[in-house]
C-alpha positions as MATLAB code, in Angstrom:
seq = 'XXXXXXXXXXXXXXXXXXXXXXXXXXXXXXXXXXXXXXXXXXXXXXXXXXXXXXXXXXXXXXXXXXXXXXXXXXXXXXXXXXXXXXXXXXXXXXXXXXXXXXXXXXXXXXXXXXXXXXXXXXXXXXXXXXXXXXXXXXXXXXXXXXXXXXXXXXXXXXXXXXXXXXXXXXXXXXXXXXX';
ca = [
       9.209   15.376   18.743;
       8.023   18.667   17.253;
      11.475   19.131   15.649;
      10.891   15.860   13.815;
       8.102   17.544   11.853;
      10.540   19.944   10.206;
      12.072   17.006    8.320;
       8.816   16.249    6.519;
       7.968   18.375    3.510;
       4.739   16.709    2.397;
       1.722   18.230    4.173;
      -0.110   14.876    4.339;
       2.815   13.217    6.065;
       3.082   16.088    8.537;
      -0.615   15.728    9.313;
      -0.164   11.991    9.873;
       2.768   12.521   12.248;
       0.754   15.070   14.219;
      -2.136   12.610   14.477;
       0.249    9.918   15.740;
       1.665   12.305   18.337;
      -1.873   13.171   19.519;
      -2.679    9.489   20.052;
       0.415    8.922   22.207;
      -1.673    8.701   25.373;
      -4.188    6.179   24.006;
      -1.962    3.232   23.069;
       1.599    4.385   23.575;
       3.354    1.131   22.625;
       1.463    0.778   19.334;
       1.939    4.445   18.430;
       5.673    4.315   19.172;
       6.032    1.261   16.894;
       3.955    2.966   14.208;
       5.981    6.171   14.460;
       9.245    4.192   14.321;
       8.033    2.382   11.201;
       7.011    5.703    9.635;
      10.356    7.338   10.410;
      12.233    4.292    9.068;
      10.256    4.428    5.798;
      10.931    8.138    5.503;
      14.675    7.764    6.143;
      14.949    4.917    3.634;
      13.000    6.907    1.038;
      15.275    9.937    1.518;
      18.388    7.805    1.092;
      16.913    6.229   -2.039;
      16.043    9.648   -3.420;
      19.673   10.680   -3.047;
      20.897    7.438   -4.609;
      21.148    7.692   -8.401;
      20.233    4.016   -8.668;
      16.651    4.493   -7.466;
      15.021    1.624   -9.329;
      11.468    2.830   -8.621;
      11.759    6.367  -10.025;
       9.324    6.848  -12.953;
       8.364    3.157  -12.851;
       4.762    1.992  -13.101;
       3.867    0.051   -9.970;
       0.642   -1.787   -9.224;
      -0.142   -2.395   -5.550;
      -3.015   -4.689   -4.654;
      -4.405   -3.994   -1.194;
      -3.147   -0.401   -1.236;
      -5.813    0.728    1.260;
      -4.634   -1.636    4.005;
      -2.013   -0.904    6.645;
       1.064   -2.188    4.786;
      -0.247   -1.230    1.349;
      -0.936    2.360    2.326;
       2.576    2.812    3.729;
       4.067    1.158    0.655;
       2.042    3.535   -1.540;
       3.384    6.561    0.352;
       6.955    5.302    0.188;
       6.919    4.459   -3.527;
       5.215    7.755   -4.423;
       7.934    9.570   -2.428;
      10.516    7.702   -4.501;
       8.966    9.009   -7.713;
       7.057    5.913   -8.817;
       3.785    6.097  -10.731;
       1.632    4.070   -8.346;
      -1.687    2.465   -9.220;
      -3.534    0.941   -6.275;
      -6.145   -1.798   -6.516;
      -8.433   -2.576   -3.594;
     -12.071   -3.330   -2.911;
     -12.207   -0.848   -0.032;
     -10.914    0.140    3.372;
     -11.354   -2.257    6.293;
     -11.128    0.296    9.088;
     -12.190    3.856    9.742;
     -10.196    5.916   10.073;
      -7.515    4.285    8.001;
      -4.009    5.406    7.134;
      -5.135    5.509    3.498;
      -7.863    8.073    4.155;
      -6.052   10.072    6.863;
      -2.943   10.429    4.680;
      -5.066   11.306    1.639;
      -3.125    8.824   -0.458;
      -5.722    8.922   -3.238;
      -4.417   12.425   -4.069;
      -0.954   11.109   -4.981;
      -1.699    7.727   -6.600;
      -4.209    6.294   -9.063;
      -6.811    4.710   -6.746;
      -8.824    1.864   -8.348;
     -11.540   -0.090   -6.564;
     -11.672   -3.648   -7.884;
     -12.129   -7.093   -6.386;
      -9.193   -9.485   -6.892;
     -11.677  -12.369   -7.100;
     -12.806  -11.061  -10.501;
     -10.217  -12.403  -12.944;
     -11.447  -10.294  -15.882;
     -11.206   -6.922  -14.125;
      -7.824   -7.800  -12.614;
      -6.506   -8.862  -16.020;
      -7.877   -5.714  -17.693;
      -6.200   -3.477  -15.113;
      -2.827   -5.230  -15.371;
      -2.946   -5.014  -19.187;
      -3.941   -1.330  -19.011;
      -1.261   -0.333  -16.479;
       1.555   -2.527  -17.870;
       3.368   -2.311  -14.516;
       7.102   -2.680  -14.099;
       6.496   -4.075  -10.597;
       3.481   -5.621   -8.884;
       3.279   -5.687   -5.098;
       0.491   -8.073   -4.107;
      -0.816   -7.361   -0.597;
      -4.574   -7.745   -1.091;
      -6.167  -10.179    1.332;
      -8.962  -10.726    3.777;
      -6.797  -10.307    6.917;
      -9.344  -10.529    9.729;
      -9.103  -13.773   11.702;
     -12.599  -13.607   13.192;
     -14.118  -12.998    9.743;
     -12.138  -15.948    8.364;
     -13.879  -18.209   10.925;
     -17.272  -16.729   10.130;
     -16.815  -16.936    6.365;
     -13.984  -19.329    5.467;
     -15.005  -19.796    1.828;
     -14.933  -16.047    1.128;
     -11.549  -15.811    2.845;
     -10.144  -18.701    0.784;
     -11.552  -17.233   -2.444;
      -9.916  -13.888   -1.686;
      -6.591  -14.984   -0.224;
      -5.837  -18.040   -2.359;
      -7.831  -17.789   -5.559;
      -7.508  -13.987   -5.680;
      -3.736  -14.346   -5.458;
      -3.750  -16.864   -8.313;
      -5.860  -14.480  -10.410;
      -3.370  -11.663   -9.812;
      -0.466  -13.964  -10.706;
      -2.236  -15.198  -13.846;
      -2.985  -11.627  -14.972;
       0.690  -10.774  -14.461;
       1.796  -13.846  -16.422;
      -0.526  -12.951  -19.318;
       0.786   -9.358  -19.367;
       4.449  -10.462  -19.088;
       5.050   -8.585  -15.835;
       8.700   -9.123  -14.931;
       8.628   -8.511  -11.162;
       6.001   -9.588   -8.635;
       6.415   -9.250   -4.875;
       3.876  -11.327   -2.941;
       3.448  -10.082    0.625;
       1.444  -12.246    3.004;
];
């Protein structure tokens, strides 16, 4: 496994791999899946870097929910591909998180906004003028959804509509909605 680290040039990614390797004893199955996902993302990003048709290079990309599990990995991957990534989130739901451990805020534009606020979402989309929007923001915790179903609905359903409406108003051409 130590030889695997020589393939990674970014210091933050090396640190993350080392952390994963240290946790191997705690929850081996989860860590192996996480490491496999990480390696797959890295391999794909390297192949895309070599491909002259890298559609994300120098593109402006807005990711909602960039501090979550999938959003943080997507942020790393797109930044590695040369995209100009702007992340929008209202915070991190776990500590430690991949977002903080990987120090993603050093390589992307990290914005803290609530997708339930249509005005701030619209202002950000108009300011960024993204080529692509990846919408991942959500309240993902099942227990919390039972405790506060209205808040969950407002975030997951109405928040999504507010992101879509902001994109429509700004004539964004590509939106990927990830649920």
